[in-house]
FIMITI-578948 format. One record per residue (C-alpha): x, y, z; residue number from 1. Coordinates in nm, 2 decimals, padded with zeros to 4 digits. Layout:
% residues N
X,Y,Z,NUM
...
END
This chain:
% residues 856
12.80,10.03,16.51,1
12.80,09.91,16.15,2
12.73,09.55,16.04,3
13.04,09.35,16.14,4
13.12,09.59,16.43,5
12.92,09.46,16.73,6
12.88,09.66,17.05,7
12.90,09.45,17.37,8
12.56,09.36,17.48,9
12.60,09.53,17.82,10
12.67,09.87,17.65,11
12.43,09.87,17.36,12
12.15,10.05,17.54,13
12.39,10.31,17.68,14
12.53,10.37,17.33,15
12.18,10.43,17.20,16
12.10,10.67,17.48,17
12.42,10.87,17.45,18
12.37,10.91,17.08,19
12.02,11.03,17.15,20
12.15,11.30,17.38,21
12.41,11.42,17.14,22
12.17,11.45,16.84,23
11.86,11.58,17.01,24
12.03,11.80,17.27,25
11.84,11.67,17.57,26
12.03,11.64,17.89,27
12.01,11.42,18.20,28
11.90,11.09,18.06,29
11.82,10.88,18.36,30
11.67,10.54,18.27,31
11.80,10.28,18.04,32
11.67,09.94,17.93,33
11.93,09.67,18.02,34
11.96,09.36,17.81,35
11.84,09.04,17.98,36
12.14,08.83,18.11,37
12.40,09.08,18.00,38
12.66,08.86,18.18,39
12.67,08.67,17.86,40
12.89,08.88,17.63,41
12.85,08.69,17.31,42
12.72,08.90,17.02,43
12.37,08.89,16.87,44
12.20,08.82,17.20,45
11.86,08.77,17.04,46
11.98,08.44,16.90,47
12.15,08.28,17.19,48
11.88,08.41,17.43,49
11.59,08.31,17.21,50
11.72,07.98,17.07,51
11.95,07.84,17.34,52
11.86,07.96,17.69,53
11.55,07.82,17.85,54
11.24,08.03,17.82,55
10.90,08.05,17.98,56
10.63,07.87,17.78,57
10.28,07.76,17.87,58
10.36,07.41,17.72,59
10.65,07.18,17.81,60
11.00,07.29,17.72,61
11.23,07.01,17.84,62
11.18,06.67,17.99,63
11.36,06.36,18.13,64
11.26,06.00,18.19,65
11.27,05.85,18.54,66
11.54,05.58,18.58,67
11.28,05.30,18.53,68
11.12,05.48,18.23,69
10.77,05.49,18.38,70
10.75,05.86,18.46,71
10.87,06.19,18.33,72
10.97,06.52,18.49,73
10.93,06.82,18.27,74
10.94,07.20,18.28,75
10.62,07.38,18.20,76
10.50,07.73,18.29,77
10.82,07.79,18.50,78
10.76,07.49,18.72,79
10.88,07.13,18.73,80
10.60,06.87,18.69,81
10.60,06.50,18.74,82
10.37,06.27,18.54,83
10.34,05.90,18.47,84
10.37,05.81,18.10,85
10.03,05.65,18.08,86
09.85,05.90,18.30,87
09.68,06.24,18.25,88
09.76,06.35,18.60,89
10.05,06.59,18.65,90
10.19,06.70,18.99,91
10.38,07.03,19.04,92
10.71,06.98,19.21,93
10.85,07.33,19.23,94
10.68,07.67,19.25,95
10.95,07.93,19.24,96
11.06,08.18,19.32,97
11.17,08.23,18.96,98
11.14,08.00,18.67,99
11.26,07.63,18.67,100
11.39,07.46,18.36,101
11.59,07.17,18.21,102
11.55,06.89,18.47,103
11.78,06.59,18.49,104
11.69,06.29,18.70,105
11.96,06.12,18.91,106
12.03,05.75,18.83,107
11.92,05.64,19.18,108
11.59,05.83,19.13,109
11.63,06.04,19.45,110
11.68,06.39,19.32,111
11.66,06.62,19.02,112
11.90,06.89,18.92,113
11.76,07.18,18.73,114
11.83,07.54,18.61,115
11.64,07.83,18.79,116
11.61,08.17,18.63,117
11.56,08.41,18.92,118
11.61,08.79,18.88,119
11.88,08.83,18.61,120
12.08,08.51,18.65,121
12.03,08.14,18.59,122
12.17,07.90,18.86,123
12.16,07.53,18.91,124
11.95,07.38,19.20,125
11.88,07.03,19.33,126
11.54,06.90,19.43,127
11.51,06.61,19.67,128
11.21,06.41,19.55,129
11.12,06.26,19.88,130
11.12,06.58,20.09,131
11.07,06.85,19.82,132
11.38,07.03,19.96,133
11.55,07.26,19.71,134
11.92,07.36,19.75,135
12.12,07.60,19.53,136
12.43,07.44,19.37,137
12.59,07.73,19.20,138
12.63,08.10,19.27,139
12.81,08.22,18.96,140
12.58,08.52,18.89,141
12.58,08.40,18.53,142
12.38,08.20,18.28,143
12.43,07.84,18.40,144
12.22,07.58,18.22,145
12.19,07.23,18.08,146
12.28,07.02,18.39,147
12.36,06.65,18.32,148
12.42,06.41,18.60,149
12.69,06.14,18.53,150
12.58,05.77,18.51,151
12.72,05.70,18.86,152
12.55,06.01,19.00,153
12.88,06.15,19.14,154
12.95,06.42,18.89,155
12.76,06.70,18.72,156
12.83,06.84,18.37,157
12.68,07.18,18.29,158
12.72,07.49,18.07,159
12.80,07.84,18.21,160
12.88,08.18,18.09,161
13.10,08.25,18.40,162
13.43,08.41,18.34,163
13.46,08.49,17.97,164
13.09,08.56,17.92,165
13.09,08.29,17.66,166
12.94,07.94,17.71,167
13.17,07.67,17.82,168
13.12,07.31,17.95,169
13.22,07.24,18.31,170
13.23,06.93,18.53,171
13.21,06.92,18.91,172
13.18,06.66,19.18,173
12.83,06.61,19.31,174
12.77,06.48,19.66,175
12.52,06.52,19.95,176
12.72,06.83,20.05,177
12.66,07.00,19.72,178
12.87,07.08,19.42,179
13.25,07.07,19.43,180
13.48,07.30,19.25,181
13.41,07.32,18.88,182
13.66,07.22,18.61,183
13.65,07.35,18.26,184
13.62,07.08,18.00,185
13.59,07.26,17.67,186
13.52,07.61,17.54,187
13.68,07.95,17.60,188
13.97,07.93,17.35,189
14.02,08.23,17.13,190
13.99,08.17,16.76,191
14.15,08.36,16.47,192
13.84,08.29,16.25,193
13.60,08.57,16.16,194
13.26,08.48,16.32,195
13.00,08.75,16.27,196
12.73,08.59,16.47,197
12.93,08.41,16.73,198
13.24,08.61,16.82,199
13.61,08.54,16.86,200
13.59,08.30,17.16,201
13.50,07.93,17.11,202
13.19,07.82,17.29,203
13.08,07.47,17.39,204
12.73,07.37,17.49,205
12.49,07.07,17.54,206
12.70,06.81,17.72,207
12.57,06.45,17.73,208
12.75,06.16,17.92,209
12.85,05.84,17.76,210
12.72,05.54,17.96,211
13.07,05.46,18.10,212
13.10,05.81,18.23,213
13.44,05.86,18.06,214
13.34,06.10,17.78,215
13.11,06.39,17.72,216
12.94,06.44,17.38,217
12.92,06.82,17.33,218
12.85,07.08,17.06,219
13.15,07.31,17.00,220
13.23,07.57,16.74,221
13.60,07.52,16.76,222
13.74,07.61,16.41,223
13.39,07.68,16.28,224
13.28,08.01,16.13,225
12.90,07.95,16.08,226
12.65,07.78,16.31,227
12.69,07.69,16.67,228
12.92,07.40,16.62,229
13.00,07.04,16.54,230
12.94,06.73,16.76,231
13.26,06.63,16.95,232
13.36,06.37,17.20,233
13.58,06.49,17.49,234
13.75,06.27,17.76,235
13.65,06.41,18.10,236
13.97,06.31,18.27,237
14.19,06.45,18.00,238
13.99,06.73,17.81,239
14.27,06.77,17.56,240
14.17,06.44,17.41,241
13.89,06.55,17.18,242
13.75,06.38,16.87,243
13.53,06.54,16.60,244
13.23,06.30,16.55,245
13.02,06.49,16.31,246
13.07,06.82,16.12,247
12.74,07.00,16.06,248
12.61,07.35,16.09,249
12.40,07.35,16.40,250
12.20,07.65,16.55,251
12.18,07.61,16.93,252
11.93,07.32,16.92,253
12.13,07.00,16.84,254
12.14,06.89,17.21,255
12.29,06.54,17.15,256
12.20,06.25,17.38,257
12.38,05.91,17.39,258
12.18,05.59,17.38,259
12.20,05.37,17.69,260
12.41,05.11,17.51,261
12.66,05.38,17.42,262
12.64,05.32,17.04,263
12.42,05.59,16.90,264
12.38,05.96,16.94,265
12.03,06.12,16.90,266
12.03,06.49,16.81,267
11.82,06.76,16.64,268
11.91,06.90,16.30,269
11.76,07.11,16.01,270
12.01,06.96,15.76,271
11.86,07.00,15.41,272
11.53,07.13,15.54,273
11.38,07.44,15.71,274
11.29,07.28,16.05,275
11.45,07.07,16.32,276
11.38,06.70,16.32,277
11.55,06.41,16.51,278
11.86,06.25,16.36,279
12.09,05.96,16.45,280
12.46,05.91,16.42,281
12.70,05.69,16.62,282
12.97,05.75,16.87,283
13.22,05.66,16.59,284
13.07,05.94,16.37,285
12.89,05.72,16.11,286
12.69,05.91,15.84,287
12.38,06.04,16.01,288
12.02,05.95,15.90,289
11.70,06.12,15.99,290
11.47,05.95,16.24,291
11.17,06.18,16.20,292
11.02,06.40,15.94,293
10.76,06.69,15.94,294
10.70,07.05,15.86,295
10.74,07.14,16.23,296
11.02,07.11,16.49,297
11.11,06.82,16.71,298
11.39,06.89,16.96,299
11.52,06.85,17.32,300
11.51,06.48,17.28,301
11.61,06.22,17.54,302
11.65,05.84,17.52,303
11.44,05.62,17.73,304
11.64,05.42,17.99,305
11.62,05.10,17.79,306
11.68,05.27,17.45,307
11.34,05.16,17.31,308
11.20,05.51,17.27,309
11.27,05.88,17.29,310
11.11,06.18,17.47,311
11.10,06.50,17.28,312
10.94,06.85,17.25,313
10.73,06.93,16.94,314
10.56,07.24,16.81,315
10.34,07.07,16.56,316
10.04,07.23,16.72,317
10.20,07.58,16.74,318
10.27,07.57,17.11,319
10.53,07.32,17.25,320
10.40,06.98,17.35,321
10.57,06.67,17.50,322
10.58,06.34,17.32,323
10.72,05.99,17.37,324
10.80,05.79,17.06,325
10.85,05.41,17.03,326
11.13,05.30,16.80,327
10.98,04.97,16.69,328
10.63,05.09,16.60,329
10.73,05.46,16.54,330
10.41,05.54,16.74,331
10.42,05.89,16.90,332
10.20,05.96,17.21,333
10.15,06.30,17.36,334
10.19,06.33,17.73,335
09.92,06.58,17.83,336
09.88,06.73,18.18,337
09.50,06.72,18.18,338
09.46,06.72,18.55,339
09.71,06.94,18.74,340
09.79,06.92,19.11,341
09.96,07.24,19.22,342
10.22,07.27,19.50,343
10.06,07.58,19.65,344
09.72,07.75,19.68,345
09.60,07.87,19.35,346
09.33,08.10,19.22,347
09.19,08.19,18.89,348
09.18,08.53,18.72,349
08.91,08.56,18.44,350
08.98,08.85,18.22,351
08.72,09.02,17.99,352
08.85,09.28,17.74,353
08.63,09.54,17.56,354
08.67,09.87,17.39,355
08.50,10.20,17.48,356
08.19,10.09,17.29,357
08.16,09.77,17.48,358
08.28,09.56,17.19,359
08.50,09.26,17.27,360
08.86,09.33,17.18,361
09.20,09.14,17.19,362
09.51,09.28,17.35,363
09.85,09.20,17.50,364
09.83,09.09,17.87,365
10.09,09.06,18.14,366
10.01,08.89,18.48,367
10.27,08.90,18.75,368
10.27,08.75,19.10,369
10.51,08.93,19.34,370
10.48,08.63,19.58,371
10.70,08.41,19.36,372
10.84,08.67,19.12,373
10.69,08.50,18.82,374
10.46,08.58,18.53,375
10.16,08.37,18.44,376
09.95,08.31,18.13,377
09.66,08.11,18.00,378
09.74,07.74,17.96,379
09.72,07.75,17.58,380
09.88,08.09,17.53,381
10.20,08.17,17.34,382
10.40,08.32,17.62,383
10.66,08.58,17.52,384
10.93,08.77,17.70,385
11.08,09.11,17.65,386
11.45,09.12,17.55,387
11.54,09.39,17.81,388
11.41,09.55,18.13,389
11.42,09.87,18.33,390
11.64,09.80,18.63,391
11.50,10.08,18.83,392
11.15,09.94,18.80,393
11.18,09.57,18.72,394
11.36,09.27,18.88,395
11.36,09.09,18.54,396
11.20,09.11,18.20,397
10.83,09.13,18.14,398
10.64,08.83,18.00,399
10.31,08.86,17.82,400
10.06,08.68,17.60,401
09.77,08.75,17.37,402
09.42,08.75,17.52,403
09.15,08.72,17.25,404
08.88,08.90,17.44,405
08.83,08.65,17.72,406
09.10,08.45,17.89,407
09.16,08.27,18.22,408
09.49,08.25,18.41,409
09.57,08.03,18.70,410
09.77,08.23,18.95,411
09.89,08.19,19.31,412
09.63,08.31,19.56,413
09.72,08.66,19.67,414
09.82,08.98,19.50,415
09.88,09.00,19.13,416
09.96,09.28,18.89,417
09.77,09.30,18.57,418
09.88,09.50,18.27,419
09.70,09.53,17.94,420
09.84,09.69,17.62,421
09.70,09.73,17.27,422
09.96,09.88,17.05,423
10.01,10.26,17.03,424
09.65,10.36,16.98,425
09.50,10.25,17.32,426
09.58,10.37,17.67,427
09.76,10.10,17.87,428
09.59,09.97,18.18,429
09.76,09.86,18.51,430
09.58,09.71,18.80,431
09.67,09.54,19.13,432
09.42,09.27,19.23,433
09.36,09.02,19.50,434
09.28,08.67,19.39,435
09.15,08.41,19.63,436
09.02,08.06,19.61,437
08.72,08.17,19.41,438
08.76,08.29,19.05,439
08.82,08.66,19.02,440
08.65,08.82,18.73,441
08.81,09.14,18.59,442
08.66,09.34,18.32,443
08.89,09.58,18.14,444
08.77,09.87,17.91,445
09.03,10.01,17.69,446
09.02,10.37,17.57,447
09.15,10.48,17.24,448
09.43,10.73,17.18,449
09.36,10.93,16.87,450
09.50,11.23,16.68,451
09.25,11.50,16.59,452
09.05,11.40,16.28,453
09.18,11.68,16.07,454
09.51,11.49,16.03,455
09.34,11.21,15.85,456
09.30,10.84,15.87,457
09.60,10.61,15.92,458
09.67,10.24,15.88,459
09.96,10.11,16.08,460
10.22,09.88,15.93,461
10.51,09.68,16.08,462
10.74,09.67,15.78,463
10.98,09.41,15.92,464
10.87,09.09,16.08,465
11.00,08.73,16.05,466
10.71,08.50,16.11,467
10.92,08.18,16.16,468
11.29,08.21,16.24,469
11.39,07.89,16.43,470
11.21,07.97,16.76,471
11.00,07.76,17.00,472
10.67,07.82,16.83,473
10.53,07.72,16.49,474
10.36,08.03,16.35,475
10.11,08.05,16.08,476
09.98,08.36,15.90,477
09.65,08.32,16.09,478
09.83,08.32,16.42,479
10.05,08.61,16.32,480
09.74,08.81,16.21,481
09.58,08.74,16.56,482
09.90,08.88,16.72,483
09.87,09.19,16.49,484
09.51,09.24,16.58,485
09.59,09.24,16.95,486
09.83,09.53,16.88,487
09.58,09.72,16.66,488
09.82,09.67,16.37,489
09.67,09.67,16.02,490
09.96,09.56,15.80,491
10.25,09.32,15.83,492
10.54,09.26,15.59,493
10.68,08.91,15.66,494
11.04,08.94,15.53,495
11.16,08.59,15.42,496
11.53,08.55,15.49,497
11.79,08.29,15.57,498
11.89,08.18,15.92,499
12.23,08.05,15.82,500
12.17,07.76,15.57,501
11.79,07.75,15.59,502
11.51,07.99,15.49,503
11.23,07.91,15.74,504
10.94,08.08,15.56,505
11.04,08.01,15.20,506
10.72,07.82,15.14,507
10.51,08.11,15.24,508
10.60,08.34,14.95,509
10.33,08.47,14.73,510
10.31,08.80,14.54,511
09.96,08.84,14.66,512
09.88,08.94,15.02,513
09.64,08.75,15.25,514
09.37,08.91,15.45,515
09.26,08.80,15.80,516
08.98,09.03,15.91,517
09.13,09.38,15.94,518
09.48,09.26,15.90,519
09.67,09.22,15.57,520
10.00,09.03,15.55,521
10.24,09.07,15.26,522
10.53,08.84,15.19,523
10.86,09.02,15.13,524
11.23,08.95,15.15,525
11.53,09.06,15.34,526
11.87,09.06,15.18,527
12.12,08.94,15.44,528
12.46,09.09,15.36,529
12.59,09.25,15.67,530
12.89,09.39,15.48,531
12.68,09.62,15.27,532
12.38,09.65,15.50,533
12.05,09.46,15.51,534
11.77,09.56,15.27,535
11.40,09.48,15.25,536
11.23,09.40,14.92,537
10.86,09.47,14.93,538
10.59,09.38,14.68,539
10.80,09.14,14.47,540
10.58,09.04,14.18,541
10.75,08.72,14.05,542
10.96,08.55,14.32,543
11.24,08.57,14.58,544
11.59,08.66,14.48,545
11.82,08.36,14.55,546
12.08,08.35,14.69,547
12.00,08.67,14.88,548
12.33,08.72,15.07,549
12.70,08.77,14.99,550
13.02,08.82,15.19,551
12.97,08.50,15.40,552
13.34,08.46,15.49,553
13.50,08.11,15.48,554
13.23,07.99,15.24,555
13.18,07.96,14.87,556
12.98,08.29,14.89,557
13.26,08.48,15.05,558
13.27,08.74,14.77,559
13.09,09.07,14.84,560
12.95,09.05,14.49,561
12.68,09.11,14.39,562
12.66,09.44,14.59,563
12.33,09.57,14.72,564
12.27,09.79,14.41,565
12.24,09.48,14.19,566
11.99,09.32,14.43,567
11.79,09.65,14.43,568
11.79,09.67,14.06,569
11.67,09.31,14.03,570
11.39,09.38,14.28,571
11.29,09.69,14.09,572
11.25,09.48,13.78,573
10.97,09.31,13.97,574
10.81,09.64,14.07,575
10.94,09.60,14.43,576
11.01,09.87,14.68,577
11.36,09.86,14.83,578
11.44,09.98,15.18,579
11.74,09.97,15.41,580
11.66,09.81,15.74,581
11.79,09.85,16.10,582
12.07,10.07,15.97,583
12.29,10.22,16.25,584
12.35,10.13,16.61,585
12.55,10.45,16.68,586
12.61,10.79,16.53,587
12.81,10.80,16.20,588
13.05,11.09,16.28,589
13.42,11.18,16.25,590
13.45,11.01,15.91,591
13.80,11.14,15.86,592
13.91,10.95,16.17,593
13.70,10.64,16.12,594
13.89,10.33,16.02,595
13.62,10.13,15.85,596
13.27,10.18,15.71,597
13.11,09.96,15.44,598
12.73,10.04,15.46,599
12.62,10.14,15.11,600
12.31,10.33,15.19,601
12.44,10.66,15.05,602
12.56,10.50,14.73,603
12.22,10.33,14.66,604
12.03,10.64,14.75,605
12.25,10.85,14.51,606
12.19,10.61,14.22,607
11.82,10.59,14.28,608
11.79,10.24,14.42,609
11.63,10.31,14.76,610
11.26,10.37,14.82,611
11.26,10.41,15.20,612
11.48,10.39,15.51,613
11.38,10.23,15.84,614
11.42,10.52,16.08,615
11.24,10.36,16.37,616
11.37,10.00,16.39,617
11.60,09.76,16.56,618
11.87,10.02,16.56,619
11.94,10.37,16.70,620
11.64,10.58,16.59,621
11.80,10.91,16.65,622
12.14,10.83,16.49,623
11.96,10.69,16.19,624
11.74,11.00,16.17,625
12.06,11.21,16.17,626
12.19,11.03,15.85,627
11.84,11.05,15.70,628
11.82,11.43,15.76,629
12.15,11.47,15.57,630
12.00,11.29,15.27,631
11.68,11.50,15.29,632
11.90,11.82,15.29,633
12.04,11.71,14.96,634
11.70,11.67,14.81,635
11.67,11.29,14.82,636
11.30,11.23,14.90,637
11.35,10.90,15.09,638
11.06,10.83,15.31,639
11.10,10.69,15.66,640
10.99,10.34,15.72,641
10.96,10.14,16.05,642
10.99,09.78,16.14,643
11.03,09.58,16.46,644
11.25,09.30,16.32,645
11.04,09.07,16.54,646
11.12,08.70,16.53,647
10.75,08.62,16.59,648
10.80,08.25,16.67,649
11.05,08.32,16.95,650
10.94,08.31,17.31,651
11.21,08.57,17.40,652
11.22,08.84,17.13,653
11.24,09.20,17.04,654
10.87,09.25,17.02,655
10.58,09.21,17.01,656
10.50,09.28,16.64,657
10.42,09.64,16.59,658
10.64,09.80,16.85,659
10.80,09.99,16.56,660
10.55,10.08,16.30,661
10.47,10.32,16.01,662
10.14,10.50,16.01,663
10.03,10.53,15.65,664
09.77,10.80,15.56,665
09.53,10.62,15.33,666
09.15,10.59,15.29,667
09.14,10.21,15.25,668
09.39,09.93,15.29,669
09.42,09.76,14.95,670
09.77,09.65,14.83,671
09.81,09.93,14.58,672
09.72,10.20,14.83,673
09.96,10.06,15.09,674
10.24,10.04,14.84,675
10.18,10.39,14.72,676
10.17,10.53,15.08,677
10.50,10.36,15.17,678
10.67,10.51,14.85,679
10.52,10.86,14.90,680
10.59,10.90,15.27,681
10.24,11.00,15.35,682
10.25,10.95,15.73,683
10.48,10.90,16.02,684
10.69,10.63,16.20,685
10.69,10.57,16.57,686
10.72,10.34,16.87,687
10.50,10.56,17.10,688
10.39,10.90,16.99,689
10.12,10.96,16.73,690
10.21,11.26,16.52,691
09.99,11.49,16.31,692
10.14,11.77,16.09,693
10.03,12.00,15.81,694
10.22,12.29,15.66,695
09.99,12.53,15.47,696
09.74,12.25,15.48,697
09.97,11.99,15.33,698
10.07,11.67,15.52,699
10.39,11.46,15.53,700
10.51,11.35,15.19,701
10.36,11.65,15.02,702
10.51,11.97,14.89,703
10.42,12.34,14.92,704
10.52,12.63,14.70,705
10.72,12.88,14.89,706
10.89,13.20,14.78,707
10.99,13.33,15.13,708
10.83,13.44,15.45,709
10.62,13.24,15.68,710
10.42,12.91,15.66,711
10.13,12.80,15.87,712
10.19,12.49,16.07,713
09.95,12.27,16.26,714
10.08,11.99,16.47,715
09.95,11.75,16.73,716
10.11,11.48,16.95,717
09.94,11.20,17.14,718
10.13,10.93,17.32,719
10.09,10.61,17.52,720
10.41,10.69,17.71,721
10.54,11.01,17.86,722
10.74,11.23,17.63,723
11.03,11.47,17.70,724
11.01,11.69,17.40,725
10.81,11.75,17.08,726
10.98,11.95,16.81,727
10.93,12.10,16.47,728
11.25,12.05,16.26,729
11.35,12.24,15.96,730
11.64,12.11,15.75,731
11.78,11.92,16.05,732
11.75,12.21,16.30,733
11.49,12.26,16.57,734
11.27,12.55,16.47,735
11.01,12.53,16.75,736
10.95,12.34,17.07,737
10.59,12.23,17.13,738
10.46,12.26,17.49,739
10.38,11.92,17.63,740
10.10,11.85,17.87,741
10.19,11.80,18.23,742
10.17,11.42,18.19,743
10.39,11.44,17.88,744
10.12,11.26,17.68,745
10.00,11.53,17.44,746
10.09,11.86,17.27,747
09.92,12.08,17.01,748
10.05,12.37,16.80,749
09.90,12.61,16.54,750
10.07,12.91,16.41,751
10.28,13.09,16.16,752
10.65,13.01,16.14,753
10.91,13.21,15.96,754
11.15,13.01,15.74,755
11.50,13.12,15.65,756
11.52,12.90,15.34,757
11.35,12.63,15.14,758
11.39,12.26,15.22,759
11.17,12.05,15.45,760
10.98,12.05,15.78,761
10.89,11.75,16.00,762
10.76,11.69,16.35,763
10.93,11.46,16.59,764
10.87,11.37,16.96,765
11.04,11.14,17.21,766
11.20,11.08,17.54,767
11.57,11.03,17.62,768
11.48,10.78,17.90,769
11.33,10.44,17.85,770
10.96,10.40,17.96,771
10.81,10.08,18.11,772
10.52,10.09,17.87,773
10.74,10.09,17.56,774
10.95,09.77,17.49,775
11.21,09.97,17.29,776
11.52,10.17,17.37,777
11.32,10.49,17.43,778
11.00,10.65,17.29,779
11.06,10.82,16.95,780
10.86,10.91,16.65,781
10.90,11.13,16.34,782
10.68,11.24,16.06,783
10.80,11.23,15.71,784
10.89,11.57,15.58,785
10.67,11.83,15.41,786
10.88,11.96,15.13,787
10.91,12.34,15.11,788
10.98,12.51,14.77,789
11.23,12.32,14.55,790
11.33,12.09,14.84,791
11.70,12.14,14.83,792
11.83,12.40,15.07,793
12.12,12.63,15.03,794
12.44,12.53,15.20,795
12.42,12.15,15.18,796
12.79,12.12,15.09,797
12.88,11.98,15.42,798
12.62,11.70,15.38,799
12.75,11.62,15.03,800
13.11,11.61,15.15,801
13.00,11.39,15.45,802
12.87,11.12,15.21,803
13.18,11.15,14.98,804
13.40,11.08,15.28,805
13.17,10.79,15.37,806
13.20,10.64,15.02,807
13.58,10.68,15.03,808
13.59,10.45,15.33,809
13.38,10.19,15.15,810
13.61,10.21,14.85,811
13.92,10.18,15.07,812
13.78,09.86,15.22,813
13.68,09.71,14.89,814
14.03,09.76,14.76,815
14.17,09.57,15.06,816
13.95,09.26,15.01,817
14.11,08.96,14.84,818
13.80,08.74,14.82,819
13.62,08.86,14.51,820
13.57,08.57,14.27,821
13.72,08.77,13.98,822
13.88,09.10,13.93,823
13.58,09.19,13.71,824
13.35,09.16,14.02,825
13.58,09.40,14.21,826
13.59,09.65,13.92,827
13.21,09.64,13.87,828
13.17,09.71,14.24,829
13.42,09.99,14.24,830
13.26,10.15,13.94,831
12.92,10.15,14.12,832
13.07,10.30,14.43,833
13.25,10.57,14.23,834
12.93,10.65,14.04,835
12.76,10.71,14.37,836
13.04,10.94,14.49,837
13.02,11.14,14.17,838
12.65,11.23,14.25,839
12.75,11.37,14.58,840
13.05,11.55,14.43,841
12.82,11.72,14.18,842
12.57,11.81,14.46,843
12.86,11.97,14.66,844
12.96,12.18,14.36,845
12.60,12.28,14.29,846
12.55,12.37,14.66,847
12.86,12.59,14.65,848
12.74,12.76,14.33,849
12.40,12.82,14.49,850
12.55,12.95,14.81,851
12.77,13.20,14.61,852
12.47,13.30,14.40,853
12.26,13.35,14.72,854
12.53,13.55,14.88,855
12.53,13.78,14.58,856
END
């Protein structure tokens, strides 16, 4: 799909797989990665999943006061814990199966209602505090969250994706017999507004009762285009009686809570700043004022029963922590679980990681206990979850954490599964262990995966990372560098970009990179205009381009001007490299029949404003490569780039950093060498296979003289995941299949190959089925091309016409728009598009002439 055309979350993986088969020609794809909680059909799952739905963290994620205010119950490490305010002793209340979140304590103090994520659904449960008995309250097979018990204890408000697949607020009677039939209160109405990030159906989230039990305070995006919504009051007995209390762009985290006296509303906001802090308004909608300040996030706040303080979650120390704050003194005290009393027999797993030379090494670790269907991590680790899972092999998504050489994990006594990964250059490890009452020490030696030395030395780079993007954690460059080291990743480009009205990492920008051991981090920028396509600006020498987005409908920046070419030219004036990122989710075919296409990649390539294209990225690798090959056929020497688009401070993300990376062939790793390697295409891009290629001794990005006949090709493939094919490709066509080893992890080739024409040669390898060791759609990698002869092949007319048809669609769409600020903006944009089309028209004519000349 193109930006603005969103595939349903449940079909995205299948779209990628089918496109893969069509382009590569492989049959019988069998295994797909399915998105987590695909029952939710709202677009842009990485946002609502990462920012709204509860996630596994080693620190507390949500908490509630006891009715008398002396204790708290909170979610931590997938369990519910009970702790007195002035105590360091915490007692585990629940222990699975699954992960328990978002507790709400009944007014009589007898029970807690909470959300349990088990398998691939989240349902509401009730815990009796005297007996420890747990009963399931809902069976929707959906994402059902944010339970809130009414002040009289007889009703329950909650949010569920049941039915429409969008979040709506429901209320049901609550009794000793369980939960009565739910009644919709707000959400589910279809809107005529264009909402790129949120879809056509209104959602409603985060209900909070007023003390009289008559109203719910909720967040709803009714009649809102950007953000997750405004704060509303809804009468429970007559939901059509709604009142807007406060209009503000929120982003999943507002979670209002009403003071015990019913006068004030506490909520979390990033208004006028980059991070969430606590704010106050009134039930009458008085102008809000901030309660707290800081360069970190405070959220998930709850009033104390007497209204004299608040409970909240903070990430001021990177990992989430639980705090209580007094209103009068403004004193904040952390509630720390120093002494933990578990609800079941526990053991300890001590992990010691080293390389093949016995040297300590960091890596990504996953620890799973089949007994309770949960993952475990060190108490201070940043736990992260995969965004998808293999339904044939997994019950739910994998969770993992970084282990810096040595780490200890508390696990249930019994069998556990241990997995260790270190990027694409070390063989993954999987072990099944028995852990008893005594600590179990486990030493892991990782073995490297390397290409033959003749193909040179490579430094790997993730060219698309967002260090902070509104998630649960507060990342620093030091922390990001440690994550990179655990993935054997040498270079990170942190692309600074807006998340709606804020730019979380704007204070990090510097034209000079920072080094942390063997890791170097550059600050770059992503332009965020989905109409034209997103671009990355690397190696800016002066500063960020602001504003860096256009075509935000229903705002003062609704105009699609300036177009991407202007941004690219401004970046070039600073000596920057410009690349298109995560381009295409599906194949761009049948252009004569296509109704709409606005991505300006071919225009900017034709006019010399593109330095690279993310071929392996948060998109369809094979479909993107198909477009790239057409550009190569026309002689445009656009190197392949690669980037994960990892939101590094999310606990549920497309990640970790480095799952998509470029391997740059350089001798050192200073900034100038790295920049030159990106621009020249000396290397390959991959999410699994390592690829080595030379043609007549020349590697990717280079050029050989050729006047006909054969060329000598050397190729090598090594992989951390099984591959289905390895192919030499000439001008977009497979010229040779390499024979893979029986395990699908390696291939080698050396021989003379006859070429019918000049052009380019590359090596690619992959698998049409997803693999459990690769947290991406499927394994895929490609080298950059080696250019043969003059680099433009005969018979590229079809490719030129293809891009002419593409640009015609863009021009048609621009002519239909009525939101340019001036007619001059429209004409400047049309002139630019037509100039790009002229380039392809001339290439088509030149190709026709060459073909006629060649035929003669």
